[in-house]
N, C-alpha and C positions, 0 to 999 in steps of 0.2 A: 232423638235418643242417642247420646254419645256413649259408645261402648268403651269404658275405661279398661276393661279386661276382656280378652277374647274368650267368650263362653257361650254355652247353649242357653236358649230360653225355653219357653213352654214347648215349642215344637221346632227344634233345629236352631239355626242362626238366622237373624233377620235384622235389617237396618237400612238406612238411607244410603244409596249408592254414592260412593265418593265422599261421604261425610262420616257415617258410622262404620262403614266397611269399604275396603279398597281391594283392587285386584290382588295386591300383594298379600292381603289377609286371606283371601280365598285360596291363593296358591299355597300359602303356608298350611291352611287347613287340609289341602290335598296331600301335603307331605305327612301330616299327622294321621289322616285316615289310612293312607297307604302303610304307614308304620304299624298301625293297629292290626292290619291284615296283610302281612308281607307275602308277596307272591300271588295274591288273589286278584282276579280280574275285577275291574271297577267300571261299571256302566254309568254313564252320565247323560242326563237329559235336562231340558229346561222348558219353561212354560210360555215362551214367546215374547217376553218383555224385552225392552231395548238392550239391557245389559246382559241378557241371558247367554248369548253366544260368547261374549268376551269373558264372562265368569266361568263358563264351561271350559274355555281354553286355559284360563288361569288355574283352575282346579287341576286340569289335566297336566299342566306344566309341573305342578307340585308332585303329582303322582308319578310322573315320568322320572323324577330324580331318584325314586325308590325302585324303579324297574318293573312296576306293575303294569299289566296290559290295560289300556283304556279303550272302551267302546263308546263311540259318540252316537247316542240315540236320537239326537235332534230334539224337535219339539214334540213332547209326548206327555200324557197325563202322569202325575205322580204315581197313581196306582199301577200303571204299566211298568214302572221301574221297580216297584215292590214285587210285582209278579216275576220280573226277570231275576231279582235276587232270590226269590223263593225257588224258582224252577231250575236255576243254573248255579246255585250255591256260590254266587258272586256278591260283591258289594254293589249297591246301587245308590246313586246320588241325584237328587232333584234340585236343580237351581231354580228356586221359586220363592216368591213372597206371598204365595197363596192368594188371599182376597185383597191384599194391599194394591195400591196404584203403582204405576210403572216406575216411579222414581225410587221405590224400595225393591230390594231383592234379598234373597237368603239362600240357605243350603239345608236340605234335609238329607239324612243319611239312613239307609237301610242296611242292616247287617245281612250276611249270608243266611238264607232262609226267609228273607222278606220281612223281618221284624224291625220295628223302630229300635233305636239304641236303648239299652238299659242304662240305669244311673251309673253303674260302674264303667261301662263303655264310654259314656259321655265324659266322666271324670278323667279317664286315661287319655282320651283324645284331647280334652282341654289342656291337660298338662303338657302334652306334646306340642300342641298348638302355641301355647304361651312360652315354651322354653326357647332359650336362645339357640339350643342345639337344632331345633326344627327350622331355624331360619337359614335357608340355603341361598346361594346365588341362583336365582331361578331364571333360566333363559326361556323365552317363548318357544314352544314346541308346536310343530304342525299337528293339528288334530285330524284324526282319521276322518274320511268321508262318512257322512251320516249312514248308519246301518238301519235299514227298515225293519229288522227282525223284531225289535222290542215292540214297536207299534203293531206289527202283524200278529205277533203272538198274543197280544192283549185283545185285539179284535176277535181272534179265534177263540180265546177263552170265554169271551162274552157271548159269542154267537153260536158256538158249538159246544163249549165246555159246560154251559149251564143246562143244556138239553131242553131249552124252551121251544115250544111249538111256535110256528109262524103266527104273527099277530094279524095276518090277513088284511093288511091295508089300513090298520087303525091310524087315525090322524091325531097328531100331537104337535105342540110347539116346543122348540128347544132354544134356549139362550146359552151360548157357549162362552159368554163373558170375554170374547176376543182373546181366549186363552188356549190352554193345551188341548182341551177336548175338541177344538176346531179341526184337528188333524184326523180324528177317528169317528166322530159322530155320524157322518154320512154313511160310512162303510158299515157301522154297526146297525143302523136303522134299515138300510137297504137289505142286509142279510136276513133280518127278522121280519121283513115286509111291514115295516112301520112307515107310514107316510108322514115324515117329519118335516115341518117347516122350520128350517134352521136359520137363526139370525145371530148377529154378533159373533161371527165365525171367521173374521178376517183380521188377524193380529197385525197391527202396524208397528208394534214395539211400545207404543205409548197409549193405546186405547184399552188395555186390559183392565177389566173391572170398572171401567169408566162409565158410570150410569147404567150398567147392565150386569147381568149375571145374578148369582145367588144373593148378593148384598143389595141389589136394586131390582126387585121383581115387579115393580109397579106397572111398567109398560106391558110386560108379559101378562100380568093379572087382568088388565083392561081388555087385552085382545082375546084372552081365553074366555072371558065373560061374553064378549061379543060373538065369538065363533062357537062357543059351547064345547070346547075341547080342553084336555089336560095340558098343562105346561110344565116343563122341567127347566130349571135354571141351575147351571153349574158355577162354581167359583173358578178363579184363574187357573189353578193347577188340577182341577177336576177331582179332588178327593172329597168333595161334599156337594150336596144339592139342596135346593128348596123346590117344592112342587106347588102347583097352582091347580085348583080344581076347576070343573067345567063352569062354575058360577063366578070364577075369578077370585075365590078366596085363597089366600096363601096357606099352604100346609107345611108347617115348619118341621124341624127335626124331631121335636117332642112327639108330634102327632104321627110322623112317619115311623118312629120307633114303636109307638103304641100299636099302630096297624100291623107292623111286622111281628111284634111280640104275640099278639092275639092269633095271627095266622099260624105262626110256628107252634103255638100252644095247641090250637085246634088240630094240627097235623101230627102232634105228638113228638115234635123234634126240638122243642124249647128246653134245652138241657137244664135240669134242676128247677124248671119252671122259674127261671131267673133272668133278669135283664139288668144291664149295667148302664148307668147314666151319670151325669155330673151334678154338682151343686146348683147349677143354673137351670136345671130342668124344672118345668112348671109344676106347682103343687097339684094342679089338675091331673097331670100324668100319674103322680103317685096314687091319687084317689082312684083313678081308672084301673090301674094295675091291681090295687088292693081288692077291687070289686071282682076281679077275675082270679084272685088268689095267686097272682104272679108276684114273686119276691123282687124287690128293687134294691140293687147295690149302688150306693152313691159314692163317687170319687171326687177328687179335685178337678178343676177345669182342665181340659186338654185331652185330645183323643189318645195321647200316649198313656195317661193315667187310666183311661178306660180300658185300653188294651192290656195293661198290667193286671188289672182286676179280672178281666175276662180270662186271661191265661191262667191266673192263680186258681180260679174257681172252675175252670173248664166250661165256661159259658159261651154261647154261640151268638149272642146279640148284644150290642151296646152302641152308644153314640151320644151325640150332643145336640142341643137345641139348634145350634148353628147349621146343622145338616150333615155333620160327619156321622155316617152310619157304618158300623162294622159288622159285616155278616161273616163270622168266622168259619162257617161251613164252606165258604167260597173264596175268601181272601184274608190276607194278613193285616190289612189296614183299611181305613175308610176309602170308599170308592163310589163316587157320584154316579157314574154310568151304570155300574153294577146295581146300585140301589134303585136307580130309575127303572131298570128292566124288571127287577123283582117286584117293585111297586106296581108296574103295569100288569104283571102276571097276577098279582093279588086281585087287582080290579077285574081282570078278565075272568078269573076263576069264580069270583064272587057273584058275577052277573049284576053287580050294583054299580052305581056311579061313585067316583072318588069323593064327591061332596057328601054323599050319604054315608060312605064308610068313615070319612074323617070326622063328621059330626057325631057319629056313634062311638068312635074310638075313645074320645076324651073331651071334656069340657074345660077349657082353659080358664084359670083365674086371671083377671086383669093384671097386666104386668107392665112395669115401666123399667126400661134399661137406659142408663145414662153414663156416658164416659166423661170423666173430669180430668183434663190435662193438668199435670203437676210439674213443678221444676225439679223436685227430688222425690223419688218414689219412697213412701214410708215403709219401714221394714215390717211393721205390724199394724195394719190399718184398723183392725178390730180393736186392738188395745188402745190405739190413739183416740178412737171414738167410743170407748166402752160405755160411758154414762149415757150418751145420746142413743146408742143402739139399744141399751136396756130399756129406756123409756119408749122408744118407737116400737120395739118388739112387744112390749106389754100392751101398747095401744092396739096392735094388730091381733094379738091373741093367736088362737088356733086357725084363724081364717086368713092368715097372711104370712109373709116370709120376707126376710131381708138377707141378701148376700152381698157382702162388701169385699172386694179383693183388688189387689194391684195386678196390672197386666204383666205377663211374662215377656212380652215383645215390644211394648210401647210405654212411654212415660205417662201412664194413665191409671186412674183409680176407677174401677167399674162398680157402679151401684145398680143393684137389681132389687126391686120391691114388688111384691104381689099383695093384693088386698081384695076386699069384696067389691070395691068399685075402682074405676080408673082414676077418679078424682082423689080418693084417699091415697092410692098408690103414688100419684103425682105429688101430693102434698108432702108425704113422708120423704120421697126422693129429693124434693127441693130443699127440705130442711137439712138433710144429710149432705147434699151437695154444698150448701153454704158453709157447713162446718169443715168439710174437706178442703175447700178453697181457703178458708181462714187459717188452716193449720199445716198446709203443705206448700 
């Protein structure tokens, strides 16, 4: 994906290192962010991929030209940075490409207070980033030694701030995706007396998300079934998770949100009896929430869109099928580790197995997701395929759904089809894929 104009995507900035984005681009972004918040301390961390430290230094060099104080948080989960921004009224920056492989990297920015950037803030920063005035002669600067405070505060918030009782030696499996949660998982689990078998927690710079983590739960699933324990898989920067039950079944974000919604409803703390999800959420989720008289607000894809809707309505729970869960009673952004602990707490309080809880929470409609790479992203994919979509939607009727969208971070058209059978969903997806390929 060649970035012709320096701009934000669905969630921050992301691209191929040295191809789409260069150190100089990151440094200039540092200038722009510092100019948006003059005189404000800026905390920067990364997720452990090969280019992370260099991009952290580049961003810091841009910030330094504006005189802002920089704190180097080292390798920390993205939610730890959001927490720092919330508690210290500072700006926080995560150098991460989330679930992408090592050759990609990106930048996520949290405003003071721990919120992701508003549209207006993004536009102002983009203009500063793109302007010739923002291009300074950027000399490399020495980055301060890594401060352990950000990681320590995050661990404390999870282990003491949630007021969770000890889990008394409960056994689970954890997959850290060779990413940012590798630095905190052991401390969190030990403090809560969880016997966690932690794997993929040795970042080499190039092994992040490589056949492991939330995007690849297959190995974890097989071992959970064999050992009869719950598994938790994080993505590279730790802002999302996928769970696995004791029988080895994957419990995705839709089901995790359903479980959390029902628990909050039963405890009388689901504000306005409402939950916020995206257009990719399974139709089975909507039917399950309707059965419990829980209102569902649907947004565009991206946890930033979910957060905007949650803040506008004063809602306390939202998220995405991919595993971003936002528990607004405890955090300002998606947090995989937080969501994992709250899930384990639900299981403990219920006295039931996760497999039992998950099967009761919702029944998924068969769903096919397919990514189609394109040379040029169409500006309006729904309009481009209007006739075909009308025919396919009529075929599915009320027992199916089609979501067609272009990715905000990759040269990809994403096709999602739900139907009464996996065979029908696959047939519809294949026909739409062929049309996309012929027209893009």
